[in-house]
C-alpha positions in Angstrom: 0.0 0.0 0.0 1.2 3.6 -0.8 4.2 2.4 -2.9 3.6 5.0 -5.6 2.9 7.8 -3.2 5.9 7.0 -1.1 8.3 7.0 -4.2 7.0 10.4 -5.4 7.2 12.0 -2.0 10.6 10.7 -1.2 11.9 11.8 -4.6 10.5 15.3 -3.9 12.3 15.6 -0.6 15.5 14.2 -2.1 15.4 17.0 -4.7 15.2 19.6 -1.9 18.2 18.2 0.0 20.7 20.2 -2.1 19.0 23.5 -1.4 20.6 25.7 1.3 17.4 27.5 2.1 13.8 27.1 1.0 12.4 29.9 -1.1 8.8 30.4 -2.2 9.9 29.2 -5.7 11.4 25.9 -4.6 8.5 25.3 -2.1 6.1 25.9 -5.1 8.0 23.2 -7.1 8.0 20.8 -4.2 4.3 21.3 -3.5 3.5 20.8 -7.2 5.2 17.4 -6.9 3.4 16.5 -3.7 0.1 17.5 -5.4 0.7 15.3 -8.4 1.7 12.4 -6.0 -1.6 12.7 -4.2 -3.6 12.9 -7.3 -1.9 9.9 -8.8 -2.6 8.0 -5.6 -6.3 8.7 -6.3 -6.8 11.0 -3.4 -10.1 13.0 -3.8 -9.5 16.5 -5.2 -11.0 18.5 -2.3 -8.7 16.6 0.1 -5.7 17.3 -2.1 -6.5 21.0 -2.2 -6.9 21.4 1.5 -3.8 19.3 2.2 -1.6 21.4 -0.1 -3.0 24.7 1.3 -2.2 23.6 4.9 1.4 22.4 4.0 2.0 25.7 2.0 0.9 27.8 5.0 3.3 26.1 7.3 6.1 25.8 4.7 6.4 29.5 3.8 6.7 30.4 7.5 9.9 30.9 9.3 10.0 27.3 10.6 11.1 26.2 7.1 12.6 29.3 5.5 15.2 29.7 8.3 16.0 26.0 8.5 19.4 24.5 7.6 17.7 21.2 6.6 14.7 22.3 4.5 14.0 18.8 3.1 13.7 17.4 6.6 11.5 20.2 7.9 9.2 19.9 4.8 8.9 16.1 5.3 8.0 16.7 9.0 5.2 19.1 7.9 3.9 16.6 5.3 4.1 13.9 8.0 2.0 16.0 10.4 -0.5 16.9 7.8 -0.9 13.3 6.7 -1.7 12.4 10.3 -4.2 15.3 10.5 -5.9 14.2 7.2 -6.3 10.5 8.3 -7.2 11.3 11.9 -5.1 12.3 14.9 -5.0 9.0 16.7 -6.2 5.4 16.6 -10.0 5.4 17.0 -10.7 2.4 19.1 -13.7 0.1 18.8 -16.3 1.3 21.3 -17.7 -1.6 23.3 -18.5 0.4 26.5 -22.1 -0.7 26.9 -24.3 -3.2 28.7 -23.4 -6.6 26.9 -24.0 -7.6 24.2 -22.3 -4.7 22.3 -23.8 -4.8 18.8 -21.6 -4.1 15.8 -23.4 -3.6 12.5 -21.4 -4.1 9.3 -22.5 -2.3 6.2 -21.1 -2.0 2.6 -21.4 -2.9 -1.0 -21.3 -6.4 -2.4 -17.7 -7.6 -3.0 -16.2 -5.2 -0.5 -15.1 -8.1 1.8 -17.8 -7.5 4.4 -18.4 -11.2 5.4 -14.7 -11.9 5.6 -14.3 -8.7 7.7 -17.0 -9.9 10.1 -14.9 -13.1 10.7 -11.6 -11.2 11.0 -13.1 -8.8 13.5 -14.6 -11.7 15.5 -11.2 -13.3 15.6 -9.5 -10.0 16.7 -12.1 -9.4 19.5 -11.7 -13.0 20.7 -7.8 -13.0 20.6 -7.0 -9.4 21.5 -9.9 -8.4 23.7 -10.8 -11.8 25.1 -14.5 -11.4 24.2 -17.2 -14.0 23.6 -18.4 -13.2 20.1 -21.6 -14.2 18.2 -21.9 -13.6 14.5 -25.1 -13.6 12.4 -25.8 -13.1 8.7 -28.9 -11.0 7.7 -28.1 -11.4 4.0 -31.1 -13.4 2.9 -30.5 -12.7 -0.8 -27.3 -14.8 -1.1 -27.6 -18.2 0.6 -23.8 -18.6 0.0 -23.2 -15.6 2.3 -24.8 -17.5 5.2 -22.8 -20.6 4.5 -19.6 -18.6 4.1 -20.1 -16.9 7.5 -20.9 -20.3 9.1 -17.6 -21.7 7.8 -15.6 -18.7 8.8 -17.1 -18.6 12.3 -15.9 -22.2 12.8 -12.4 -21.2 11.6 -12.1 -18.3 14.0 -13.8 -19.9 17.0 -16.8 -17.6 17.1 -20.4 -18.7 17.8 -22.6 -18.7 14.7 -26.3 -17.8 14.9 -28.2 -19.7 12.1 -30.3 -17.8 9.7 -32.3 -18.8 6.6 -33.0 -17.1 3.2 -36.8 -17.4 3.9 -36.6 -15.2 7.0 -36.9 -11.4 7.2 -33.6 -9.7 8.0 -35.1 -7.8 11.0 -36.5 -11.0 12.5 -33.1 -12.6 12.2 -31.4 -9.6 13.9 -33.9 -9.6 16.8 -33.6 -13.3 17.4 -29.8 -13.1 17.3 -29.9 -10.2 19.8 -32.2 -12.1 22.1 -29.9 -15.2 21.9 -26.8 -13.0 22.7 -28.6 -11.5 25.7 -29.5 -14.9 27.2 -26.2 -16.7 26.5 -23.7 -14.3 28.0 -22.3 -13.0 24.7 -20.1 -9.9 24.9 -20.2 -8.8 21.2 -22.8 -9.5 18.5 -21.5 -8.8 15.0 -24.2 -8.5 12.3 -23.4 -9.1 8.6 -25.8 -7.3 6.2 -26.7 -7.6 2.6 -24.6 -5.8 0.0 -25.7 -4.5 -3.4 -23.5 -3.8 -6.5 -24.3 -0.1 -6.0 -26.1 2.2 -3.5 -29.9 1.9 -4.0 -32.9 3.0 -2.0 -34.1 -0.5 -1.1 -30.7 -1.4 0.3 -30.5 1.8 2.4 -34.1 1.4 3.7 -33.4 -2.2 4.8 -30.2 -1.4 6.6 -31.9 1.6 8.3 -34.6 -0.7 9.6 -31.9 -3.1 10.9 -30.2 -0.2 12.6 -33.4 0.8 14.4 -34.1 -2.8 15.5 -30.6 -3.4 16.8 -29.5 0.1 18.0 -25.8 -0.9 17.5 -23.0 0.9 19.5 -20.8 0.6 16.4 -21.9 0.9 12.7 -18.9 0.1 10.6 -18.8 0.8 6.8 -16.7 -1.9 5.0 -15.1 -0.6 1.8 -12.6 -1.9 -0.8 -9.6 0.5 -0.8 -8.8 -0.4 -4.4 -11.9 1.6 -5.6 -10.0 4.8 -4.6 -12.1 8.0 -4.8 -15.2 5.9 -5.3 -14.6 4.3 -1.9 -14.8 7.8 -0.3 -17.9 8.7 -2.3 -19.7 5.5 -1.4 -18.7 6.0 2.3 -20.3 9.5 2.1 -23.6 8.0 0.7 -23.7 5.4 3.5 -22.8 8.1 6.1 -25.8 10.2 4.9 -28.2 7.3 5.4 -26.7 5.7 8.6 -25.0 7.1 11.7 -21.7 5.5 10.9 -19.1 5.3 13.7 -16.1 4.1 11.6 -14.7 2.5 8.5 -13.0 -0.9 7.8 -10.7 -0.5 4.7 -10.2 -3.8 3.0 -7.8 -5.2 0.4 -5.1 -2.7 1.3 -2.4 -5.3 0.5 -3.4 -5.0 -3.2 -3.6 -1.2 -3.3 -0.4 0.5 -4.4 -2.1 4.0 -4.3 -3.8 4.4 -0.9 -6.1 7.3 -2.0 -9.1 5.9 0.0 -7.2 5.9 3.3 -6.3 9.6 2.7 -9.8 10.7 1.5 -12.3 8.8 3.7 -11.8 10.7 7.0 -12.0 14.1 5.3 -15.1 13.3 3.2 -17.2 11.4 5.8 -15.8 12.8 9.1 -15.6 9.1 10.3 -12.4 7.4 11.4 -10.8 4.4 9.7 -10.8 1.8 12.6 -9.3 -1.2 10.8 -7.3 -2.2 7.8 -7.8 -5.5 6.0 -4.3 -6.5 4.9 -4.8 -9.9 3.3 -7.2 -12.8 2.7 -6.5 -14.8 5.9 -8.7 -14.3 9.0 -5.6 -13.0 10.9 -5.1 -10.2 8.3 -6.7 -7.4 10.2 -5.0 -4.6 12.0 -6.1 -1.5 13.9 -5.5 1.8 12.0 -2.9 4.1 13.5 -2.7 7.4 11.4 0.8 8.2 12.7 2.2 4.8 11.9 0.7 4.8 8.4 2.1 8.3 7.8 5.5 7.0 8.8 5.2 4.2 6.3 4.2 6.5 3.5 7.3 8.6 4.1 9.6 5.6 4.2 10.2 5.8 8.0 8.8 2.3 8.5 6.5 1.3 11.3 8.6 -0.4 13.9 5.9 -0.4 16.6 3.4 -2.3 14.5 6.2 -4.7 13.4 7.1 -5.4 17.1 3.4 -5.8 18.1 2.8 -8.2 15.2 5.9 -10.3 16.1 4.7 -10.4 19.7 1.3 -11.7 18.7 2.2 -14.1 15.9 5.6 -15.5 16.5 5.6 -19.0 18.0 7.6 -18.1 21.2 8.3 -21.7 22.0 9.9 -22.4 18.6 11.7 -19.1 18.7 13.2 -19.9 22.2 14.3 -23.4 21.0 16.1 -21.8 18.0 17.7 -19.2 20.2 19.0 -21.9 22.6 20.2 -23.9 19.7 22.1 -21.0 18.2 23.5 -20.0 21.7 24.9 -23.5 22.2 26.6 -23.3 18.8 24.5 -26.1 17.3 24.0 -25.8 13.5 21.3 -23.6 12.0 19.9 -25.9 9.4 17.4 -25.8 6.5 14.6 -27.0 8.8 15.2 -23.9 10.9 15.4 -21.7 7.8 12.1 -23.1 6.5 10.4 -22.5 9.9 11.6 -18.9 9.9 10.1 -18.3 6.4 6.8 -20.0 7.4 6.5 -17.8 10.5 7.1 -14.8 8.3 4.3 -15.8 6.0 2.1 -16.3 9.0 2.7 -12.7 9.9 1.0 -11.3 6.8 3.7 -12.1 4.3 7.2 -10.7 3.6 6.0 -7.7 1.6 3.7 -6.6 4.4 6.5 -6.9 7.0 9.2 -5.2 4.9 7.1 -2.1 4.3 7.2 -1.6 8.0 11.0 -1.7 8.0 12.5 1.9 8.0 14.0 2.8 4.7 12.6 -0.1 2.7 10.4 2.1 0.5 13.6 3.7 -0.7 15.2 0.4 -1.5 16.2 -0.5 -5.1 13.4 -1.9 -7.3 15.4 -5.1 -7.8 15.5 -5.8 -4.1 11.8 -5.1 -3.7 11.1 -7.6 -6.6 12.9 -10.3 -4.7 11.0 -9.6 -1.4 7.8 -11.2 -2.5 5.6 -13.9 -1.0 5.8 -15.8 -4.3 9.6 -16.0 -3.9 9.3 -17.2 -0.3 6.8 -19.9 -1.2 9.2 -21.1 -3.9 12.0 -21.4 -1.4 9.8 -23.3 1.0 8.8 -25.7 -1.9 12.5 -26.3 -2.6 13.2 -27.2 1.0 10.1 -29.5 1.1 11.6 -31.4 -1.9 14.7 -32.3 0.1 15.2 -35.4 2.3 15.4 -34.9 6.1 19.2 -35.6 5.8 19.7 -33.0 3.2 17.8 -30.4 5.3 20.0 -31.2 8.3 23.3 -31.4 6.3 23.0 -29.0 3.3 26.7 -29.6 2.4 25.8 -32.9 0.9 23.6 -31.3 -1.8 25.6 -31.6 -5.0 24.8 -32.0 -8.7 22.5 -35.0 -8.9 20.7 -34.1 -5.7 20.2 -30.5 -6.9 18.6 -31.8 -10.1 16.2 -34.1 -8.2 15.2 -31.3 -5.8 14.6 -28.8 -8.6 12.5 -31.4 -10.5 10.5 -32.2 -7.3 9.8 -28.6 -6.5 9.0 -27.5 -10.1 12.0 -25.1 -10.1 15.3 -24.7 -11.8 18.8 -25.7 -10.6 19.6 -22.0 -10.4 16.7 -21.5 -7.9 18.2 -24.3 -5.7 21.6 -22.6 -5.9 20.1 -19.3 -4.9 18.3 -20.9 -1.9 21.6 -22.5 -0.8 23.4 -19.2 -1.1 20.7 -17.3 0.9 20.8 -20.1 3.5 24.6 -19.8 3.7 24.3 -16.1 4.4 21.6 -16.7 7.1 23.8 -19.4 8.7 26.8 -17.0 8.9 24.5 -14.4 10.6 23.3 -17.0 13.1 27.0 -17.9 13.9 27.6 -14.2 14.7 24.8 -14.2 17.2 26.5 -16.9 19.3 28.0 -15.7 22.5 26.7 -12.1 22.6 27.2 -11.6 18.9 23.5 -10.4 18.6 24.3 -7.2 20.5 27.3 -6.5 18.2 25.2 -7.2 15.1 22.4 -4.8 16.3 25.0 -2.1 17.0 26.3 -2.5 13.5 22.8 -2.4 12.1 22.0 0.7 14.1 24.7 2.6 12.2 23.1 1.8 8.9 19.5 2.6 9.8 17.9 6.1 9.9 18.3 7.9 13.3 15.6 6.9 15.7 14.4 3.8 13.9 16.0 1.4 16.3 16.1 1.8 20.1 19.6 2.6 21.6 21.7 -0.4 22.4 23.2 -0.6 25.9 26.9 -1.3 26.0 
């Protein structure tokens, strides 16, 4: 997400680095570039205009004109205004009510609404330790009810059965009564979507809202529809008292215009981002962290939180003890590391949170893909247990067999072995306090403030 916008903004700031002072002329040039970057990212025109005006007002003040580092000061202003545009802080889900707290999900067909219901149920169960009940009031698509039933089973949420022959309001009332009598903390209600905004759809969801009186009414929207996402959100906001937005499919959106437009146009905060197809791929929206990602500063806080939640601590401890004792880091360990990485939303999602990665060469970004990681895992899976434990025995005929078994080329097997060799050398350096030395060395190569100071 935001790849194109990041590249344009970082190039603009780079061009300013050679300037001794900022003048109104070079500020004008820089703002023209920022404006074009936002428009290309499919940010709504009224949002672009207001954003540029606010940046210009601050940029032509003494704060920038008298600065010795105009590029840095301008990027700080852009960073602050990005946060202001997307919302000052994380807007938490409001569950402060007599249980059950009702969350009504609205949105167009194909926006990822049913999947988002399951993702939110999982997040509430795992992060907030809530007992969650989900129900589908979409009586027009029997497949939607079946889909939610399956997803509820996958995420461990209770499913309230419904039938295409029932009235949506009757289903909602029955589910609410069941939630009240069975100690449910949160009831999440999936509603019918249409291919476009129409009066019948709006009237139905208004009736559901009246019947349920939800504490949260979340609008689910596909980020890849860009400006249309913001316009659709505005139409729903006019018909319903929305309390927030869930922006889906952000992992496939290189522009990010919807994230920058929705808050300004609807006045409602983005509460969650859908960052993939899996039911674990949902994260709370933090404007300051997203602004840092856009400007290539990474998002170390989200990265640490994600690792804390999703890394198998028992396996990580075993590997650490193994490395500490000087026992070999083998291909089984290497595969396990890659599988854990994939479980944390994929390598691309992780790397965009690493400071400086947006400014990395295109060739490096092309290598850092989930497709490449899956290929490496397939190659390791084609090896015998002995080959995984003792990679040095993998020579000509073995390489040919492994390549054939994994549907790859011998060059791919060679590339894997080279990457493993580099990882193995790094692990050897970690033995006996080497990790601290390595982190200190890494600190010198990272942008200031991106890593915590290391104690000596």
